[in-house]
C-alpha positions in Angstrom: 19.3 -4.8 -7.5 16.7 -4.1 -4.7 17.2 -1.1 -2.5 17.2 -0.7 1.2 13.8 0.7 2.3 14.3 0.3 6.1 12.9 3.3 7.9 11.2 4.3 11.1 8.1 6.6 11.1 5.0 7.1 13.1 2.7 4.1 12.7 -1.0 4.3 11.8 -4.0 2.0 11.3 -5.6 1.0 8.0 -8.0 3.9 8.6 -5.2 6.5 9.0 -5.4 6.9 12.8 -2.1 7.1 14.7 -1.5 4.1 17.0 -0.5 4.5 20.6 1.6 2.1 22.6 0.8 0.6 26.0 2.1 3.8 27.7 -0.1 6.1 25.6 2.8 7.5 23.5 2.6 7.5 19.7 3.9 4.2 18.4 6.5 4.1 15.7 7.4 1.4 13.1 10.6 0.3 14.8 9.0 -3.1 15.4 9.2 -3.7 11.6 11.5 -1.5 9.6 9.5 -2.2 6.4 6.2 -1.1 8.0 6.9 2.5 7.1 7.2 1.6 3.5 3.9 -0.3 3.7 2.2 2.7 5.3 3.5 5.0 2.6 2.1 2.7 -0.1 -1.2 2.5 1.7 -1.4 6.3 2.0 -0.8 6.8 -1.7 -3.3 4.1 -2.9 -6.1 5.2 -0.6 -5.7 8.9 -1.4 -6.8 11.1 -4.3 -4.7 14.0 -5.6 -5.2 17.1 -3.4 -6.3 15.1 -0.4 -3.1 16.2 1.5 -2.5 20.0 1.8 1.2 19.4 2.6 1.6 17.4 -0.6 -1.3 17.7 -3.1 0.5 15.3 -5.6 0.1 12.3 -3.3 -2.6 9.9 -4.4 -3.6 7.3 -6.9 -7.0 8.8 -7.7 -8.6 5.3 -8.0 -12.0 7.0 -7.8 -11.6 7.8 -11.4 -12.4 4.2 -12.2 -15.9 4.1 -10.8 -18.2 3.1 -13.5 -15.4 1.8 -15.8 -15.7 -1.8 -17.0 -13.8 -4.4 -15.1 -11.6 -5.5 -18.0 -8.0 -5.8 -19.1 -7.8 -2.2 -20.4 -9.0 -0.8 -17.1 -6.7 -3.1 -15.1 -3.6 -1.9 -17.1 -4.6 1.7 -16.5 -5.1 1.1 -12.8 -1.8 -0.6 -12.6 0.0 2.3 -14.3 -1.8 4.8 -12.0 -0.8 2.9 -8.9 2.8 2.5 -10.0 3.0 6.2 -10.7 1.6 7.1 -7.3 4.3 5.3 -5.4 7.4 6.2 -7.4 8.4 8.9 -4.9 8.9 6.1 -2.3 9.8 3.1 -4.4 12.1 2.7 -7.4 10.2 1.7 -10.6 12.4 -1.4 -11.0 11.5 -2.6 -7.5 7.7 -2.7 -7.9 5.3 -5.0 -9.7 1.6 -4.3 -9.7 -1.0 -6.9 -10.7 -4.7 -6.3 -11.0 -6.9 -9.5 -10.8 -10.7 -9.3 -11.3 -12.6 -11.1 -8.5 -16.1 -10.0 -9.3 -17.9 -7.5 -11.6 -17.2 -4.7 -9.2 -14.0 -5.7 -7.4 -10.4 -6.3 -8.2 -7.5 -7.6 -6.2 -4.5 -5.3 -6.4 -1.4 -7.2 -5.7 1.9 -5.3 -5.1 5.2 -7.0 -4.9 8.1 -4.8 -3.8 11.7 -6.0 -4.2 13.5 -5.0 -1.0 17.0 -5.5 0.1 17.1 -7.9 3.0 19.1 -6.4 5.9 20.0 -7.5 9.4 17.5 -4.9 10.7 14.4 -5.9 8.7 12.4 -9.1 8.9 12.7 -10.0 5.2 14.5 -13.2 4.3 16.9 -13.0 1.3 15.2 -13.5 -2.0 11.7 -12.6 -0.6 9.6 -9.7 -1.6 7.2 -7.4 0.4 3.7 -8.3 -0.8 0.7 -6.1 -0.1 -2.7 -7.1 -1.3 -5.7 -4.7 -1.6 -9.2 -5.1 -2.8 -10.7 -2.2 -4.7 -14.5 -2.0 -5.0 -15.7 0.0 -8.0 -19.2 0.1 -6.6 -18.4 1.2 -3.0 -15.5 3.4 -4.1 -13.1 2.0 -1.6 -9.7 0.4 -1.2 -9.8 -2.5 1.3 -7.2 -4.8 2.6 -8.2 -8.5 2.8 -8.9 -9.5 6.4 -6.2 -12.2 6.4 -3.6 -9.5 5.7 -4.9 -6.9 8.2 -2.9 -8.3 11.1 0.2 -8.3 9.0 -0.4 -4.8 7.7 -1.4 -2.9 10.8 0.4 -4.9 13.4 -2.9 -5.1 15.3 -5.0 -8.1 16.2 -8.6 -8.5 15.0 
């Protein structure tokens, strides 16, 4: 059974910058109680181990895959690495990670998270939280597809 992941935390952009509201105060994720979960997933996938002094064990270390072939073996390894990097915020039974090759140097990372629908979050019963990322082996970066950027950051492009 999915768990309740509703939470409120400080909100930040895709680049990791804190967001301010119209009064200049730091914005929180109270506008979407699942945004905090999305931000925590983002933080872990974009980070390498030892990036965060407060918690050196946070990070997926996707940079290790630079130069690796874009094949099923690498995809399985990446999927396992991503799953392991988020298990401190998501139960293993609630997450599905799929890696889809989209070019010689890029893959789509698709995360589906089973989340309990509550009166306080925006999730309809039976739906999942889906987060899509693009990882580029050549550029060594994790990118969110532009059509998901508004949904992810709460900001308009």
